C-alpha positions as CSV (number, residue, x, y, z in Angstrom):
1,X,-6.5,-34.3,43.8
2,X,-6.8,-32.7,47.3
3,X,-5.0,-29.5,48.4
4,X,-2.5,-31.7,50.3
5,X,-1.5,-33.5,47.1
6,X,-0.8,-30.3,45.1
7,X,2.8,-29.0,45.2
8,X,3.3,-26.0,47.3
9,X,4.5,-22.8,45.6
10,X,7.7,-22.9,47.8
11,X,8.5,-26.4,46.6
12,X,8.0,-25.5,42.9
13,X,10.2,-22.4,43.4
14,X,13.0,-24.6,44.9
15,X,12.7,-27.0,41.9
16,X,12.7,-24.1,39.5
17,X,15.8,-22.6,41.1
18,X,17.7,-25.9,40.9
19,X,16.8,-26.3,37.3
20,X,17.7,-22.7,36.4
21,X,20.7,-22.2,38.6
22,X,23.4,-22.3,35.8
23,X,21.3,-20.0,33.6
24,X,20.7,-17.6,36.5
25,X,24.3,-17.6,37.4
26,X,25.3,-16.9,33.7
27,X,22.8,-14.1,33.4
28,X,24.1,-12.4,36.6
29,X,27.7,-12.8,35.3
30,X,26.7,-11.5,31.8
31,X,25.4,-8.3,33.4
32,X,28.5,-8.1,35.7
33,X,26.5,-7.8,38.8
34,X,28.9,-7.6,41.8
35,X,28.7,-10.7,43.9
36,X,27.3,-9.1,47.1
37,X,24.3,-7.7,45.0
38,X,23.5,-10.9,43.1
39,X,21.6,-12.4,46.0
40,X,19.5,-9.3,46.5
41,X,18.5,-9.1,42.8
42,X,17.7,-12.8,42.8
43,X,15.6,-12.5,46.0
44,X,13.7,-9.6,44.5
45,X,12.9,-11.5,41.4
46,X,11.9,-14.6,43.4
47,X,9.7,-12.6,45.6
48,X,7.9,-11.1,42.6
49,X,7.6,-14.7,41.2
50,X,5.9,-15.9,44.4
51,X,3.5,-13.0,44.4
52,X,2.6,-13.4,40.7
53,X,2.8,-17.2,40.7
54,X,-0.9,-17.8,40.0
55,X,-0.8,-15.5,36.9
56,X,2.4,-16.9,35.4
57,X,2.1,-19.5,32.6
58,X,5.8,-20.0,32.0
59,X,7.7,-19.5,35.3
60,X,11.2,-20.2,33.8
61,X,10.9,-17.6,31.1
62,X,9.2,-15.2,33.5
63,X,11.9,-15.5,36.1
64,X,14.7,-15.1,33.6
65,X,13.0,-12.0,32.1
66,X,12.4,-10.5,35.5
67,X,16.0,-11.1,36.6
68,X,17.2,-9.6,33.3
69,X,15.1,-6.5,34.0
70,X,16.3,-6.3,37.6
71,X,19.9,-6.3,36.3
72,X,19.2,-3.5,33.8
73,X,17.5,-1.4,36.5
74,X,20.5,-2.1,38.8
75,X,23.0,-0.6,36.4
76,X,20.6,2.3,35.4
77,X,20.3,3.2,39.1
78,X,24.1,2.9,39.6
79,X,24.8,5.2,36.6
80,X,22.2,7.7,37.8
81,X,23.9,7.9,41.2
82,X,27.3,8.3,39.5
83,X,26.0,11.1,37.3
84,X,24.4,12.9,40.2
85,X,27.8,12.7,42.0
86,X,29.7,14.0,39.0
87,X,27.2,16.8,38.5
88,X,27.6,17.8,42.1
89,X,31.4,17.6,41.9
90,X,31.4,19.8,38.8
91,X,29.1,22.4,40.3
92,X,31.2,22.4,43.5
93,X,34.4,22.8,41.4
94,X,33.0,25.7,39.6
95,X,31.9,27.4,42.8
96,X,35.0,26.5,44.8
97,X,38.3,28.4,45.2
98,X,39.7,29.6,41.9
99,X,43.0,28.4,40.4
100,X,45.9,31.0,40.1
101,X,45.2,33.5,37.3
102,X,47.5,32.1,34.6
103,X,46.3,28.5,35.2
104,X,42.6,29.5,35.3
105,X,43.0,31.5,32.1
106,X,44.6,28.5,30.3
107,X,42.0,26.1,31.7
108,X,39.2,28.4,30.5
109,X,40.9,28.7,27.1
110,X,41.2,24.9,26.8
111,X,37.6,24.4,27.9
112,X,36.4,27.0,25.3
113,X,38.3,25.2,22.6
114,X,36.8,21.9,23.5
115,X,33.3,23.4,23.8
116,X,33.6,24.9,20.3
117,X,34.0,21.4,18.9
118,X,30.8,20.1,20.5
119,X,27.5,20.0,18.6
120,X,25.3,23.1,19.2
121,X,22.8,21.1,21.3
122,X,25.6,20.1,23.7
123,X,27.1,23.6,23.9
124,X,23.6,25.0,24.7
125,X,22.8,22.3,27.3
126,X,26.1,22.5,29.1
127,X,26.1,26.3,29.1
128,X,22.5,26.4,30.5
129,X,23.2,23.7,33.0
130,X,26.5,24.6,34.4
131,X,27.1,28.3,33.6
132,X,23.6,29.6,34.1
133,X,22.4,27.0,36.7
134,X,19.2,25.8,35.0
135,X,17.6,22.7,36.6
136,X,16.4,19.7,34.6
137,X,12.7,20.7,34.1
138,X,13.8,24.2,32.9
139,X,16.4,22.7,30.6
140,X,13.9,20.3,29.1
141,X,11.4,23.0,28.4
142,X,13.9,25.5,27.1
143,X,15.7,22.9,24.8
144,X,12.6,20.9,23.8
145,X,13.7,17.6,25.5
146,X,11.7,15.3,27.7
147,X,12.7,15.8,31.3
148,X,13.5,12.1,31.5
149,X,16.2,12.4,28.8
150,X,18.1,15.4,30.1
151,X,20.4,13.5,32.4
152,X,21.3,11.0,29.7
153,X,21.9,13.8,27.2
154,X,24.0,15.8,29.7
155,X,26.1,12.8,30.5
156,X,26.8,12.2,26.8
157,X,27.7,15.9,26.3
158,X,30.0,15.8,29.3
159,X,31.7,12.6,28.0
160,X,32.1,14.3,24.6
161,X,33.6,17.4,26.2
162,X,36.0,15.2,28.3
163,X,37.1,13.3,25.1
164,X,37.9,16.6,23.4
165,X,39.8,17.9,26.4
166,X,41.9,14.8,26.4
167,X,42.2,14.8,22.6
168,X,43.3,18.5,22.6
169,X,45.6,18.2,25.5
170,X,47.2,21.1,27.4
171,X,47.1,24.4,25.6
172,X,44.1,23.4,23.5
173,X,46.2,21.7,20.8
174,X,46.0,18.1,19.7
175,X,47.7,15.9,22.2
176,X,50.8,14.1,21.0
177,X,50.7,10.3,21.4
178,X,53.9,8.4,21.8
């Protein structure tokens, strides 16, 4: 068989895409990737496939796995950007203009009540991060975490604090539900 008789990589990718189209579409829907971003993720996965083609034994499984990983990375990156925005907004709020005396006192009291209900590691982490201004590497060293896990742990602690603030309601007492 000559080189002219062998199928080109581009042709085999087109055939693969036609065969996998419903599964690719379902995978992107399963991960709830917004429509404008689906093409980008698929193109990234296909580009990787073309570069790695000679080393891939099972292109269908490889493409599905690669696209699955691209979807996970997509949401991880979106969450990271959201957390950075929330962290920035919290810090700006703490440094910004203060509420009137009575309101600020009540808010601090409510916050203290909610903080008391958090596990010790969350209280320490939030205090060091937002009250004392420690950065991620310092927090990790001080609390014995890996630097890569600080943002995830901070997010979980903030979420727990927010749940307690909602649960306790105004005045730091359990909120009444109708």
